C-alpha positions, 0 to 999 in steps of 0.5 A: 500500500503506497502512501502518497504525499497528498494523503500525508498533507491531508493527515497533517491538515487534520492534525493541524500540523505545520506543513511548511517544513517540507518534511512530507517526503521523509514522513512518507518514507517513514510511513511506508516502512511502518506499513511494510512492517505491518504487512509483514506481520499480517503474513504470519500464520498464527493459527496454532497460537492460543488466545491470550484473553480469558473471558471467563474471568470476572472483576472481584470487588471488595466492600469499602471499609473505613479503617483506622489510620496512624495517629497524627501525633506519631506522623508529625513527630518525625516531620522536620517542620509542621504547620497547621497540623501537617508537614511543612515543606519548602516551596519549590515552584514559584 
């Protein structure tokens, strides 16, 4: 399957890419190699392969339970600095 420059330009327009760089020839060659690789993969005989999807599995949900947490005093005891009942850290973004 050949990918034309016109098709590349159309996709670039849909993706709102800048088309003034003259890179369509390079893109066309890259896309040709990708399509060739996919064509090679489609030629493989996978009839002996088993399915890797097990449709019999179901998602197991557990009920939400409120559990006790660590006491705030024990957590803040190890903090180098505290502020308003929490750990205070230096500002890194201005």
